[in-house]
Each structure stands twice: as structure tokens, then as C-alpha cells.
C-alpha angles and dihedrals in degrees: 000000000000090000091051090052092051092048092050091049091050092051091049090050093050093049091049092050091049092052091048092051091046092050089047091052091049091050090047092049091047091051092048092049092050091049091050091048091050091049091051091049091049091049091048091051091048091048091050091050091048091048089052092050092046091050091050091048092048091050096052127048118187115242119234094224106033129061113256111259102179092110093050101099105146134034111278095030110139133199134180129194137152090285097057146275124308129190122186114231102170137003137186118189104210110165092175129140122219124193119224104175107292092349120098105201115191118192107204100182145332123217141181109218133183109219132195103187121212113260090250090063099046092100091053092057095040089081087069104025139010092211116109090216131022149158121256139181116238127193123189114205142174124205133194127186104215093188127082094234129081115255139182119236142154119204090207118026090156132013123194129185132203088250089068098254120137129197131186123211092265090069092063111126098197099061093195095156095251093141121077134025124020115188121233108284087001129145137211133181137176149098137304121193135185126192115233120225090202108090095224116055090183087080090069107107099171143357129211118206121195117199125212123254115272106248125195127220091268090058090252117140108245096180135005123244121277130221118219121189118199121193123204 
């Protein structure tokens, strides 16, 4: 009888130990799975953030002559780099696509910026103004040629402001090669900027940009120019 009791006690002890080990393994596995899930979520969040930054970087290429304005998103924002000091006065987020024949022209934004160029760039701007600091209108555009043939096109052949000033494409300060040939199915993107003679750019209520005609390789006009009015 005593031996039977000892045997029963031993079996009970072994079963209990087995359950404890099994529960411990389950808890350990559960903890490992949760840790793995958290790590995957963290990685996913980091990848999404990196994708966003990469996309933003790919969309916007810093100009060699003009202070970078991509972080100027509300009036009063200020940025300094080796090219000078820029302060945002006005901004209009547009993000609208206009069709000019085979050209899809997307206007991303239009800004009025006050710029104090670095001393090393004063001579560059003296061709357009003798002021050491000035306001200018900046337009950021993207273009896509939806046809298979090469065409000639200028996103801004003429820019007018509500203050009565007019600028042709030759007054552009960015010089990012946005005027001219676009290969079949090709794309271009970049900035165009025009220095205001009026001392206070905050007076600008609207701008009107007139594109060029779309001209084919045989010098034939494929589509007439388009006017785009942008209100601040």
C-alpha cells in the first residue's frame, strides 16, 4: 500500500512538471512571437518613413544658385544654406495637372520668397537686379510627354502678376533646363523663378502663367499655348 502511494505521488509530480514546462514553453513562444511582431511593425514603420523621405528627395533637387526652399511651407518660415537666406512670404499648394496637347503639366506649388543671396552669388543675380536682396515668384512644375515623339515645350513662356509685372522665360533665375525638347514619353521637373521689381511681394494676389505652344519635330504646332491663373 505504501509503495502504491509513492508510485501515485511520483506520477502526479511528473505530470505537474510536464505541464509546467509546457506552459513555460507556450509563454516563451508567445513572447518570442510578440517580439517578432513588434520588430516587423517597427521595420515597416521605418521603411515607410524612408520611402517618404526618398520620394521627397527624388521630387526635389536643390538648385546650385538659389537657396533651397523645400522646407518653407508656411509664411514666415526661414532657411539658410551656403547660397543665402530665404524667407517664405506667400504659398499656394496647387497639385493640379493641366493638359496642353500631349503634355501633362502639373503645377505643384507657387511661392513668393524673400531672398538674400550669399555674397559669392551677387554677380549672378546682378544680370537681373542690382538689389542685394529681393522678392521673387517661384513655381515648381512637373511635365510628362505622353506621346512617343519628341516635342518642344516651355511650361512658362510668360508670367504675369497681379501687380502688373510681366516676365518672359529668359528672366528665369533657376535655369533648370525646363524649356525646350522633351523626349517621347519623357519627363522633366523643377523650378522657375522670377525676380519682382516691386519691393513687397506680399502684394501679389495672383499670377498667370502662359505656356508655349507644343511644337513637333517638323516645327508644326501640335497644340496652342495654355493660360493658367493661380490665386494665392
